[in-house]
DSSP file (Angstrom, degrees, kcal/mol; ACC not computed):
  #  RESIDUE AA STRUCTURE BP1 BP2  ACC     N-H-->O    O-->H-N    N-H-->O    O-->H-N    TCO  KAPPA ALPHA  PHI   PSI    X-CA   Y-CA   Z-CA
    1    1 A X              0   0    0      0, 0.0    77,-0.0     0, 0.0     0, 0.0   0.000 360.0 360.0 360.0 145.7   -5.8   56.8  -23.7
    2    2 A X        -     0   0    0      1,-0.1    76,-0.2     2,-0.1     3,-0.1  -0.206 360.0-135.5 -60.9 154.4   -6.0   59.5  -26.4
    3    3 A X  S    S+     0   0    0      1,-0.1     2,-0.3    74,-0.1    -1,-0.1   0.648  86.0  33.5 -88.3 -16.4   -6.7   63.1  -25.3
    4    4 A X  S    S-     0   0    0     73,-0.1     2,-0.4     0, 0.0    -1,-0.1  -0.972  85.4-108.3-137.9 152.8   -9.3   63.7  -28.0
    5    5 A X        -     0   0    0     -2,-0.3     2,-0.3    69,-0.2    30,-0.1  -0.654  33.8-172.9 -78.8 131.5  -11.9   61.7  -29.8
    6    6 A X     >  -     0   0    0     -2,-0.4     4,-2.7     1,-0.1     5,-0.2  -0.825  39.4-108.5-113.1 160.2  -11.1   60.9  -33.5
    7    7 A X  H  > S+     0   0    0     -2,-0.3     4,-2.2     1,-0.2     5,-0.2   0.879 121.9  51.0 -55.6 -35.9  -13.5   59.2  -35.9
    8    8 A X  H  > S+     0   0    0      2,-0.2     4,-2.5     1,-0.2    -1,-0.2   0.909 110.3  47.1 -68.8 -42.0  -11.3   56.1  -35.7
    9    9 A X  H  > S+     0   0    0      2,-0.2     4,-3.0     1,-0.2     5,-0.3   0.894 111.5  51.8 -67.2 -39.4  -11.3   56.0  -31.9
   10   10 A X  H  X>S+     0   0    0     -4,-2.7     4,-2.7     2,-0.2     5,-0.5   0.943 112.3  45.7 -60.3 -47.7  -15.1   56.5  -31.8
   11   11 A X  H  X5S+     0   0    0     -4,-2.2     4,-1.8    -5,-0.2     5,-0.4   0.912 115.2  47.5 -63.0 -42.7  -15.6   53.7  -34.2
   12   12 A X  H  X5S+     0   0    0     -4,-2.5     4,-1.2     3,-0.2    -2,-0.2   0.951 118.1  39.5 -63.5 -50.2  -13.2   51.4  -32.3
   13   13 A X  H  X5S+     0   0    0     -4,-3.0     4,-2.0     1,-0.2    -2,-0.2   0.931 125.8  32.8 -68.3 -48.0  -14.6   52.1  -28.9
   14   14 A X  H  X5S+     0   0    0     -4,-2.7     4,-2.5    -5,-0.3     5,-0.2   0.764 112.4  59.2 -89.7 -24.9  -18.3   52.2  -29.6
   15   15 A X  H  X<S+     0   0    0     -4,-1.8     4,-0.8    -5,-0.5    -1,-0.2   0.908 113.1  42.9 -61.2 -40.7  -18.3   49.6  -32.4
   16   16 A X  H  < S+     0   0    0     -4,-1.2     3,-0.4    -5,-0.4     4,-0.3   0.933 115.9  46.8 -69.2 -48.6  -16.9   47.2  -29.8
   17   17 A X  H >< S+     0   0    0     -4,-2.0     3,-1.0     1,-0.2     7,-0.3   0.886 111.9  49.8 -64.1 -39.8  -19.2   48.3  -27.0
   18   18 A X  H 3< S+     0   0    0     -4,-2.5     9,-0.3     1,-0.2    -1,-0.2   0.727 107.2  56.1 -74.3 -19.6  -22.4   48.2  -29.1
   19   19 A X  T 3< S+     0   0    0     -4,-0.8     2,-0.2    -3,-0.4    -1,-0.2   0.466 105.5  59.3 -89.4  -0.3  -21.6   44.7  -30.3
   20   20 A X  S <> S-     0   0    0     -3,-1.0     4,-1.7    -4,-0.3     3,-0.4  -0.748  94.7  -1.4-125.0 170.1  -21.3   43.2  -26.9
   21   21 A X  H  > S-     0   0    0     -2,-0.2     4,-1.5     1,-0.2     3,-0.4  -0.071 120.8 -17.4  51.7-145.6  -23.3   42.6  -23.8
   22   22 A X  H  > S+     0   0    0      1,-0.2     4,-2.1     2,-0.2     3,-0.2   0.896 136.4  55.8 -60.8 -44.3  -26.9   44.0  -23.6
   23   23 A X  H  >>S+     0   0    0     -3,-0.4     4,-2.1     1,-0.2     5,-1.5   0.865 106.3  52.2 -58.8 -36.5  -26.5   46.4  -26.6
   24   24 A X  H  <5S+     0   0    0     -4,-1.7    -1,-0.2    -3,-0.4    -2,-0.2   0.869 107.3  51.7 -66.9 -37.2  -25.4   43.5  -28.8
   25   25 A X  H  <5S+     0   0    0     -4,-1.5    -2,-0.2    -3,-0.2    -1,-0.2   0.887 110.7  47.8 -66.6 -38.4  -28.4   41.4  -27.9
   26   26 A X  H  <5S-     0   0    0     -4,-2.1    -2,-0.2     2,-0.0    -1,-0.2   0.880 110.5-125.6 -70.5 -37.2  -30.8   44.3  -28.7
   27   27 A X  T  <5 +     0   0    0     -4,-2.1    16,-0.6    -9,-0.3    -3,-0.2   0.670  44.7 166.8 102.4  20.9  -29.0   44.9  -32.1
   28   28 A X  E   < -A   42   0A   0     -5,-1.5     2,-0.4   -10,-0.2    -1,-0.2  -0.465  15.4-163.3 -72.5 138.4  -28.1   48.6  -31.8
   29   29 A X  E     -A   41   0A   0     12,-2.8    12,-2.4    -2,-0.2     2,-0.4  -0.962  18.6-121.2-127.0 141.0  -25.6   49.9  -34.4
   30   30 A X  E     +A   40   0A   0     -2,-0.4    10,-0.2    10,-0.2     3,-0.1  -0.639  30.5 169.0 -77.4 130.1  -23.4   53.0  -34.5
   31   31 A X  E     -     0   0A   0      8,-2.3     2,-0.3     1,-0.4     9,-0.2   0.777  66.1 -22.6-101.6 -52.2  -24.0   55.2  -37.5
   32   32 A X  E     +A   39   0A   0      7,-2.2     7,-3.3     2,-0.0    -1,-0.4  -0.983  57.0 178.3-160.9 146.8  -22.1   58.4  -36.5
   33   33 A X  E     +A   38   0A   0     -2,-0.3     2,-0.3     5,-0.3     5,-0.2  -0.982   9.7 153.4-154.0 147.2  -20.9   60.2  -33.4
   34   34 A X  E >   -A   37   0A   0      3,-2.4     3,-2.4    -2,-0.3    40,-0.1  -0.945  61.2 -56.7-159.5 164.1  -19.0   63.4  -32.6
   35   35 A X  T 3  S+     0   0    0     -2,-0.3    40,-0.2     1,-0.3    37,-0.1  -0.276 128.7  12.5 -51.2 126.1  -18.8   65.7  -29.6
   36   36 A X  T 3  S+     0   0    0     35,-0.7    70,-0.6     1,-0.1     2,-0.3   0.586 123.7  63.5  83.6  11.4  -22.4   66.9  -29.1
   37   37 A X  E <   +AB  34 105A   0     -3,-2.4    -3,-2.4    34,-0.3     2,-0.3  -0.973  46.2 174.0-164.4 145.5  -24.0   64.4  -31.4
   38   38 A X  E     -AB  33 104A   0     66,-1.2    66,-2.3    -2,-0.3     2,-0.4  -0.966   7.9-167.5-151.6 146.0  -24.7   60.7  -32.0
   39   39 A X  E     +AB  32 103A   0     -7,-3.3    -8,-2.3    -2,-0.3    -7,-2.2  -0.994  16.9 170.4-132.5 125.8  -26.8   58.8  -34.5
   40   40 A X  E     -AB  30 102A   0     62,-2.0    62,-2.7    -2,-0.4     2,-0.3  -0.810  16.8-146.2-128.2 169.2  -27.6   55.1  -34.1
   41   41 A X  E     -AB  29 101A   0    -12,-2.4   -12,-2.8    -2,-0.3     2,-0.3  -0.966   6.3-164.5-138.2 154.3  -29.8   52.6  -35.7
   42   42 A X  E     -AB  28 100A   0     58,-2.6    58,-2.6    -2,-0.3     2,-0.2  -0.874  17.2-143.4-140.2 104.4  -31.8   49.5  -34.6
   43   43 A X  E     - B   0  99A   0    -16,-0.6     2,-0.5    -2,-0.3    56,-0.2  -0.478  26.4-120.7 -65.1 134.7  -33.1   47.1  -37.3
   44   44 A X        +     0   0    0     54,-2.9    54,-0.4    -2,-0.2     2,-0.3  -0.662  46.2 159.0 -79.9 126.2  -36.5   45.8  -36.3
   45   45 A X    >   -     0   0    0     -2,-0.5     3,-2.0    52,-0.1     4,-0.2  -0.927  55.1 -93.7-143.2 166.4  -36.5   42.0  -35.9
   46   46 A X  G >  S+     0   0    0     -2,-0.3     3,-1.7     1,-0.3     7,-0.1   0.798 115.1  66.3 -53.6 -34.8  -38.7   39.4  -34.1
   47   47 A X  G 3  S+     0   0    0      1,-0.3    -1,-0.3   -22,-0.0    -3,-0.0   0.685 103.4  45.5 -66.1 -17.6  -36.5   39.4  -31.0
   48   48 A X  G <  S+     0   0    0     -3,-2.0     8,-3.0     2,-0.1    -1,-0.3   0.216  91.2 105.3-110.9  15.9  -37.4   42.9  -30.1
   49   49 A X  B <   -F   55   0B   0     -3,-1.7     6,-0.3     6,-0.3     2,-0.1  -0.649  64.3-132.2 -91.8 151.9  -41.1   42.7  -30.6
   50   50 A X    >   -     0   0    0      4,-3.2     3,-2.4    -2,-0.3    -2,-0.1  -0.456  42.4 -87.3 -89.4 173.3  -43.7   42.6  -27.9
   51   51 A X  T 3  S+     0   0    0      1,-0.3    -1,-0.0    -2,-0.1    -2,-0.0   0.741 126.7  59.6 -58.3 -24.8  -46.5   39.9  -28.0
   52   52 A X  T 3  S-     0   0    0      2,-0.1    -1,-0.3     1,-0.0     3,-0.1   0.527 119.7-107.3 -82.1  -3.4  -48.8   42.2  -30.1
   53   53 A X  S <  S+     0   0    0     -3,-2.4     2,-0.3     1,-0.4    -2,-0.1   0.503  82.1 112.0  95.3   4.5  -46.1   42.3  -32.9
   54   54 A X  S    S-     0   0    0      1,-0.1    -4,-3.2    -4,-0.0    -1,-0.4  -0.716  81.2 -76.7-106.0 163.1  -44.8   45.9  -32.5
   55   55 A X  B     -F   49   0B   0     40,-2.4    -6,-0.3    -2,-0.3    40,-0.1  -0.316  55.4-110.0 -58.4 132.5  -41.4   47.0  -31.2
   56   56 A X    >>  -     0   0    0     -8,-3.0     4,-1.6     1,-0.1     3,-0.9  -0.392  16.5-129.6 -65.3 136.8  -41.2   46.6  -27.5
   57   57 A X  H 3> S+     0   0    0      1,-0.3     4,-2.8     2,-0.2     5,-0.2   0.818 108.2  61.3 -57.2 -32.2  -41.0   49.9  -25.6
   58   58 A X  H 3> S+     0   0    0      2,-0.2     4,-2.3     1,-0.2    -1,-0.3   0.859 102.5  50.4 -64.2 -35.0  -38.0   48.7  -23.7
   59   59 A X  H <> S+     0   0    0     -3,-0.9     4,-2.3   -11,-0.2    -1,-0.2   0.901 111.9  47.5 -68.5 -40.5  -36.1   48.3  -27.0
   60   60 A X  H  X S+     0   0    0     -4,-1.6     4,-2.2     2,-0.2    -2,-0.2   0.919 113.2  48.3 -65.8 -43.7  -37.0   51.9  -28.0
   61   61 A X  H  X S+     0   0    0     -4,-2.8     4,-2.7     2,-0.2    -2,-0.2   0.896 110.8  51.3 -63.1 -41.1  -36.0   53.2  -24.5
   62   62 A X  H  X S+     0   0    0     -4,-2.3     4,-2.9     2,-0.2     5,-0.3   0.918 108.5  51.3 -62.2 -43.4  -32.7   51.3  -24.8
   63   63 A X  H  X S+     0   0    0     -4,-2.3     4,-2.3     2,-0.2    -2,-0.2   0.920 111.8  47.2 -60.3 -43.7  -32.1   52.9  -28.2
   64   64 A X  H  X S+     0   0    0     -4,-2.2     4,-2.3     2,-0.2     5,-0.3   0.938 113.9  47.6 -61.7 -47.2  -32.7   56.3  -26.7
   65   65 A X  H  X S+     0   0    0     -4,-2.7     4,-2.4     1,-0.2    -2,-0.2   0.919 114.5  45.0 -61.2 -46.9  -30.5   55.7  -23.7
   66   66 A X  H  X S+     0   0    0     -4,-2.9     4,-2.6     2,-0.2     5,-0.2   0.885 111.0  53.7 -68.9 -38.4  -27.6   54.3  -25.7
   67   67 A X  H  X S+     0   0    0     -4,-2.3     4,-2.2    -5,-0.3    -2,-0.2   0.952 114.4  40.3 -61.4 -49.6  -27.8   57.1  -28.3
   68   68 A X  H  X S+     0   0    0     -4,-2.3     4,-2.9     1,-0.2    -1,-0.2   0.869 113.1  56.6 -67.3 -35.0  -27.6   59.8  -25.7
   69   69 A X  H  X S+     0   0    0     -4,-2.4     4,-2.6    -5,-0.3    -2,-0.2   0.907 108.2  46.2 -62.4 -42.3  -25.0   57.8  -23.8
   70   70 A X  H  X S+     0   0    0     -4,-2.6     4,-2.4     2,-0.2    -2,-0.2   0.943 113.7  49.1 -64.1 -47.0  -22.7   57.6  -26.8
   71   71 A X  H  < S+     0   0    0     -4,-2.2   -35,-0.7    -5,-0.2     4,-0.5   0.910 112.8  48.2 -59.0 -42.6  -23.2   61.3  -27.5
   72   72 A X  H >< S+     0   0    0     -4,-2.9     3,-1.2     1,-0.2     4,-0.4   0.938 109.7  52.3 -63.6 -46.5  -22.4   62.1  -23.9
   73   73 A X  H >< S+     0   0    0     -4,-2.6     3,-1.5     1,-0.3    -2,-0.2   0.929 110.5  46.4 -56.5 -47.2  -19.3   60.0  -23.8
   74   74 A X  T 3< S+     0   0    0     -4,-2.4    -1,-0.3     1,-0.3   -69,-0.2   0.512 102.7  66.0 -79.1  -1.0  -17.8   61.6  -26.9
   75   75 A X  T <  S+     0   0    0     -3,-1.2     2,-0.3    -4,-0.5    -1,-0.3   0.482 102.9  52.5 -92.7  -4.7  -18.6   65.1  -25.5
   76   76 A X  S <  S-     0   0    0     -3,-1.5     3,-0.1    -4,-0.4     4,-0.1  -0.811 107.6 -76.1-120.4 164.5  -16.1   64.5  -22.7
   77   77 A X    >   -     0   0    0     -2,-0.3     3,-1.6     1,-0.1    64,-0.1  -0.252  60.1 -89.0 -60.9 147.3  -12.5   63.4  -22.9
   78   78 A X  T 3  S+     0   0    0      1,-0.2    -1,-0.1   -76,-0.2     3,-0.1  -0.274 115.7  39.9 -53.2 141.1  -11.7   59.7  -23.7
   79   79 A X  T 3  S+     0   0    0      1,-0.4     2,-0.3    -3,-0.1    -1,-0.2   0.316  81.9 130.1  96.5  -6.5  -11.5   57.7  -20.5
   80   80 A X    <   -     0   0    0     -3,-1.6     2,-0.5    -7,-0.2    -1,-0.4  -0.642  51.0-142.4 -78.2 135.3  -14.4   59.5  -18.8
   81   81 A X  E     -C  139   0A   0     58,-2.6    57,-2.8    -2,-0.3    58,-1.4  -0.872  22.1-176.7-101.0 132.6  -17.0   57.2  -17.3
   82   82 A X  E     -C  137   0A   0     -2,-0.5     2,-0.3    55,-0.3    55,-0.2  -0.959   7.3-170.2-130.8 143.5  -20.6   58.3  -17.6
   83   83 A X  E     -C  136   0A   0     53,-2.2    53,-2.8    -2,-0.3     2,-0.3  -0.935  31.2-103.2-130.4 157.1  -23.9   56.8  -16.4
   84   84 A X  E     +C  135   0A   0     -2,-0.3    51,-0.3    51,-0.2     3,-0.1  -0.632  30.8 177.9 -76.6 132.5  -27.6   57.5  -17.0
   85   85 A X  E     -     0   0A   0     49,-3.2     2,-0.3     1,-0.4    50,-0.2   0.756  68.4  -6.8-100.3 -38.6  -29.2   59.4  -14.1
   86   86 A X  E     -C  134   0A   0     48,-1.6    48,-2.9     2,-0.0    -1,-0.4  -0.986  56.4-176.4-158.3 144.9  -32.7   59.8  -15.7
   87   87 A X  E     -C  133   0A   0     -2,-0.3     2,-0.4    46,-0.2    46,-0.2  -0.978   3.4-170.4-146.9 138.6  -34.5   59.1  -18.9
   88   88 A X  E     -C  132   0A   0     44,-2.2    44,-2.1    -2,-0.3     2,-0.4  -0.997   9.0-166.6-128.7 129.9  -38.0   59.9  -20.0
   89   89 A X  E     -C  131   0A   0     -2,-0.4     2,-0.5    42,-0.2    42,-0.2  -0.961  10.1-161.5-122.6 133.6  -39.5   58.5  -23.2
   90   90 A X  E     -C  130   0A   0     40,-3.1    40,-2.0    -2,-0.4     2,-0.4  -0.970  17.6-146.3-109.6 123.4  -42.7   59.5  -25.0
   91   91 A X  E     +C  129   0A   0     -2,-0.5    38,-0.3    38,-0.2     3,-0.1  -0.749  23.2 171.2 -93.0 134.1  -43.9   56.9  -27.5
   92   92 A X        +     0   0    0     36,-3.7     2,-0.3    -2,-0.4    37,-0.2   0.688  62.8  11.3-112.4 -29.1  -45.6   58.2  -30.7
   93   93 A X        -     0   0    0     35,-1.6     2,-0.4    33,-0.1    -1,-0.3  -0.997  58.1-135.7-153.7 148.1  -46.0   55.1  -32.9
   94   94 A X        -     0   0    0     -2,-0.3     2,-0.3    -3,-0.1   -38,-0.1  -0.914  28.2-169.0-105.0 133.8  -45.7   51.3  -32.8
   95   95 A X        -     0   0    0     -2,-0.4   -40,-2.4   -40,-0.1     3,-0.1  -0.875  22.8-166.2-126.6 156.3  -43.9   49.7  -35.7
   96   96 A X  S    S+     0   0    0     -2,-0.3     2,-0.3     1,-0.2    -1,-0.1   0.602  71.0  13.0-114.3 -19.4  -43.5   46.1  -36.9
   97   97 A X  S    S+     0   0    0      2,-0.1     2,-0.3   -42,-0.0    -1,-0.2  -0.964  86.9  51.1-154.7 166.6  -40.7   46.3  -39.5
   98   98 A X  S    S-     0   0    0    -54,-0.4   -54,-2.9    -2,-0.3     2,-0.4  -0.747  83.2 -53.3 104.7-150.9  -38.0   48.4  -40.9
   99   99 A X  E     -B   43   0A   0     -2,-0.3    24,-1.8   -56,-0.2     2,-0.4  -0.993  36.3-139.7-134.7 136.7  -35.2   50.3  -39.1
  100  100 A X  E     -BD  42 122A   0    -58,-2.6   -58,-2.6    -2,-0.4     2,-0.4  -0.823  17.7-162.9 -93.9 135.6  -35.3   52.7  -36.2
  101  101 A X  E     -BD  41 121A   0     20,-3.3    20,-2.9    -2,-0.4     2,-0.4  -0.976   7.0-169.9-119.9 131.2  -32.9   55.7  -36.4
  102  102 A X  E     -BD  40 120A   0    -62,-2.7   -62,-2.0    -2,-0.4     2,-0.4  -0.936   7.1-171.5-125.3 145.8  -32.1   57.8  -33.4
  103  103 A X  E     -BD  39 119A   0     16,-2.2    16,-2.4    -2,-0.4     2,-0.4  -0.998   6.0-159.5-134.5 139.2  -30.3   61.1  -32.9
  104  104 A X  E     +BD  38 118A   0    -66,-2.3   -66,-1.2    -2,-0.4     2,-0.3  -0.963  10.8 177.0-119.9 136.1  -29.2   62.8  -29.7
  105  105 A X  E     -BD  37 117A   0     12,-2.3    12,-2.9    -2,-0.4     2,-0.2  -0.983  31.9-106.7-134.1 146.4  -28.3   66.5  -29.3
  106  106 A X  E     - D   0 116A   0    -70,-0.6    10,-0.3    -2,-0.3     3,-0.1  -0.445  24.9-179.8 -77.8 143.5  -27.4   68.3  -26.2
  107  107 A X  E    S-     0   0A   0      8,-3.3     2,-0.3     1,-0.4     9,-0.2   0.622  84.9  -2.0 -98.4 -29.1  -29.6   70.7  -24.3
  108  108 A X  E     - D   0 115A   0      7,-1.6     7,-2.8     2,-0.0     2,-0.5  -0.922  57.5-167.7-161.5 134.3  -26.8   71.2  -21.7
  109  109 A X  E     + D   0 114A   0     -2,-0.3     5,-0.2     5,-0.2     2,-0.2  -0.961  23.5 167.2-126.3 113.1  -23.3   69.9  -21.2
  110  110 A X        -     0   0    0      3,-2.9    -2,-0.0    -2,-0.5     0, 0.0  -0.493  51.0 -91.4-113.2-175.3  -21.7   70.7  -17.9
  111  111 A X  S    S+     0   0    0     -2,-0.2     3,-0.1     1,-0.1    -1,-0.0   0.881 121.9  14.6 -66.5 -38.6  -18.7   69.5  -16.0
  112  112 A X  S    S+     0   0    0      1,-0.2    25,-3.2    24,-0.1     2,-0.3   0.681 129.0  30.2-111.6 -25.2  -20.6   66.7  -14.1
  113  113 A X  E     - E   0 136A   0     23,-0.2    -3,-2.9   -31,-0.1     2,-0.3  -0.938  53.8-167.2-136.3 158.0  -23.9   66.3  -15.9
  114  114 A X  E     -DE 109 135A   0     21,-2.2    21,-2.8    -2,-0.3     2,-0.4  -0.990  11.3-147.4-141.7 150.2  -25.3   66.6  -19.4
  115  115 A X  E     -DE 108 134A   0     -7,-2.8    -8,-3.3    -2,-0.3    -7,-1.6  -0.970  18.7-166.0-122.6 133.4  -28.9   66.7  -20.7
  116  116 A X  E     -DE 106 133A   0     17,-3.0    17,-2.4    -2,-0.4     2,-0.5  -0.922  18.3-146.9-127.3 142.7  -29.8   65.3  -24.1
  117  117 A X  E     -DE 105 132A   0    -12,-2.9   -12,-2.3    -2,-0.4     2,-0.4  -0.925  22.7-165.5-102.5 129.7  -32.8   65.4  -26.4
  118  118 A X  E     -DE 104 131A   0     13,-2.6    13,-2.7    -2,-0.5     2,-0.4  -0.970   7.2-167.5-122.6 130.1  -33.3   62.2  -28.4
  119  119 A X  E     -DE 103 130A   0    -16,-2.4   -16,-2.2    -2,-0.4     2,-0.5  -0.962   3.6-165.5-115.6 132.1  -35.5   61.8  -31.5
  120  120 A X  E     +DE 102 129A   0      9,-2.9     8,-3.0    -2,-0.4     9,-1.9  -0.979  13.0 173.9-121.2 124.8  -36.3   58.3  -32.8
  121  121 A X  E     -DE 101 127A   0    -20,-2.9   -20,-3.3    -2,-0.5     6,-0.2  -0.880  33.0-113.5-124.4 156.4  -37.8   57.9  -36.3
  122  122 A X  E >   -D  100   0A   0      4,-3.0     3,-2.7    -2,-0.3   -22,-0.2  -0.510  41.0-105.8 -76.9 157.1  -38.6   55.0  -38.6
  123  123 A X  T 3  S+     0   0    0    -24,-1.8   -23,-0.1     1,-0.3    -1,-0.1   0.663 122.3  64.8 -63.7 -12.4  -36.5   54.8  -41.7
  124  124 A X  T 3  S-     0   0    0    -25,-0.2    -1,-0.3     2,-0.1     3,-0.1   0.579 123.1-106.6 -78.8 -10.8  -39.6   56.1  -43.6
  125  125 A X  S <  S+     0   0    0     -3,-2.7     2,-0.2     1,-0.3    -2,-0.1   0.263  73.8 142.6 100.8  -9.4  -39.2   59.3  -41.6
  126  126 A X        -     0   0    0      1,-0.1    -4,-3.0    -5,-0.1    -1,-0.3  -0.471  56.5-116.2 -67.0 128.3  -42.2   58.6  -39.4
  127  127 A X  E     + E   0 121A   0     -6,-0.2    -6,-0.3    -2,-0.2     3,-0.1  -0.455  37.1 172.8 -65.1 135.9  -41.6   59.8  -35.8
  128  128 A X  E     -     0   0A   0     -8,-3.0   -36,-3.7     1,-0.4   -35,-1.6   0.736  57.9 -23.1-111.4 -42.3  -41.6   56.9  -33.3
  129  129 A X  E     -CE  91 120A   0     -9,-1.9    -9,-2.9   -38,-0.3    -1,-0.4  -0.985  45.9-149.1-164.2 160.3  -40.5   58.5  -30.0
  130  130 A X  E     -CE  90 119A   0    -40,-2.0   -40,-3.1    -2,-0.3     2,-0.3  -0.979  20.6-174.6-136.3 154.6  -38.7   61.3  -28.3
  131  131 A X  E     -CE  89 118A   0    -13,-2.7   -13,-2.6    -2,-0.3     2,-0.4  -0.939  21.2-146.6-145.8 162.2  -36.8   61.3  -25.1
  132  132 A X  E     -CE  88 117A   0    -44,-2.1   -44,-2.2    -2,-0.3     2,-0.4  -0.996  25.1-177.3-132.3 125.9  -35.0   63.4  -22.6
  133  133 A X  E     -CE  87 116A   0    -17,-2.4   -17,-3.0    -2,-0.4     2,-0.4  -0.963  17.6-154.6-131.8 145.3  -32.0   62.0  -20.7
  134  134 A X  E     -CE  86 115A   0    -48,-2.9   -49,-3.2    -2,-0.4   -48,-1.6  -0.960  15.5-170.1-116.6 134.3  -29.6   63.2  -18.0
  135  135 A X  E     -CE  84 114A   0    -21,-2.8   -21,-2.2    -2,-0.4     2,-0.4  -0.938   6.1-152.7-127.0 145.9  -26.2   61.7  -17.7
  136  136 A X  E     -CE  83 113A   0    -53,-2.8   -53,-2.2    -2,-0.3     2,-0.5  -0.952  17.7-126.0-124.1 137.3  -23.5   62.1  -15.0
  137  137 A X  E     +C   82   0A   0    -25,-3.2   -55,-0.3    -2,-0.4     3,-0.1  -0.691  28.2 174.3 -75.5 123.6  -19.8   61.8  -15.1
  138  138 A X  E     +     0   0A   0    -57,-2.8     2,-0.3    -2,-0.5   -56,-0.2   0.575  69.4  20.9-106.2 -15.6  -18.7   59.3  -12.4
  139  139 A X  E     -C   81   0A   0    -58,-1.4   -58,-2.6     3,-0.0    -1,-0.3  -0.915  65.7-151.0-155.0 126.9  -15.0   59.3  -13.3
  140  140 A X        -     0   0    0     -2,-0.3   -60,-0.1   -60,-0.2     3,-0.1  -0.652  38.2 -98.3 -88.1 153.0  -12.8   61.8  -15.1
  141  141 A X        -     0   0    0     -2,-0.3    -1,-0.1   -64,-0.1   -62,-0.1  -0.331  48.9 -90.9 -66.8 155.1   -9.8   60.5  -17.0
  142  142 A X        -     0   0    0      1,-0.1     2,-0.2   -63,-0.1    -1,-0.1  -0.362  44.3-107.5 -64.4 145.1   -6.4   60.7  -15.2
  143  143 A X              0   0    0      1,-0.1    -1,-0.1    -3,-0.1    -3,-0.0  -0.503 360.0 360.0 -70.7 140.2   -4.5   63.9  -15.8
  144  144 A X              0   0    0     -2,-0.2    -1,-0.1    -3,-0.1    -2,-0.1   0.440 360.0 360.0 -96.4 360.0   -1.4   63.4  -18.0
C-alpha cells in the first residue's frame, strides 16, 4: 500500500467503497477529499425519502458519517482502519428534491481518535444539518 494519499489513490479507494455495499444503496458520491477534509454529495431520490416525502434522517446521518469517515481515513496513512465511535446530528430542514452536499473538517486529529465537524447543505445553499463525529483507529498500517 502507498505511504501517502494521492488524489488518484483517494479516487480509486473511495470511489470503489462508496459505490458498493450500504453506501452504494444510499447513493453517496465522493466530490473531493484530502487530509483534513472531505466533500461528498447525495442526490435526493425517492428511495431515501421517509413516508412524509422528505429525506429520511437516517440518510442524512449516513451522509454525515461517511463524509467524516472519508476525511478521517485520508488524514491517516493508507491502510489504517477507522471506525465511528460516536456521531450526533442536528437536523435543520427537511427537503424533497435536489442534492445534499456535505463537508467535514477536523476539530482534533490524534494518534488514536479524531473529532470532526460536518455541515450538510442543500445545493441551493440552505443548511440542512450539522453533525459532530468521533472516529477511532482500530488498525495502523504495517511498518515498511
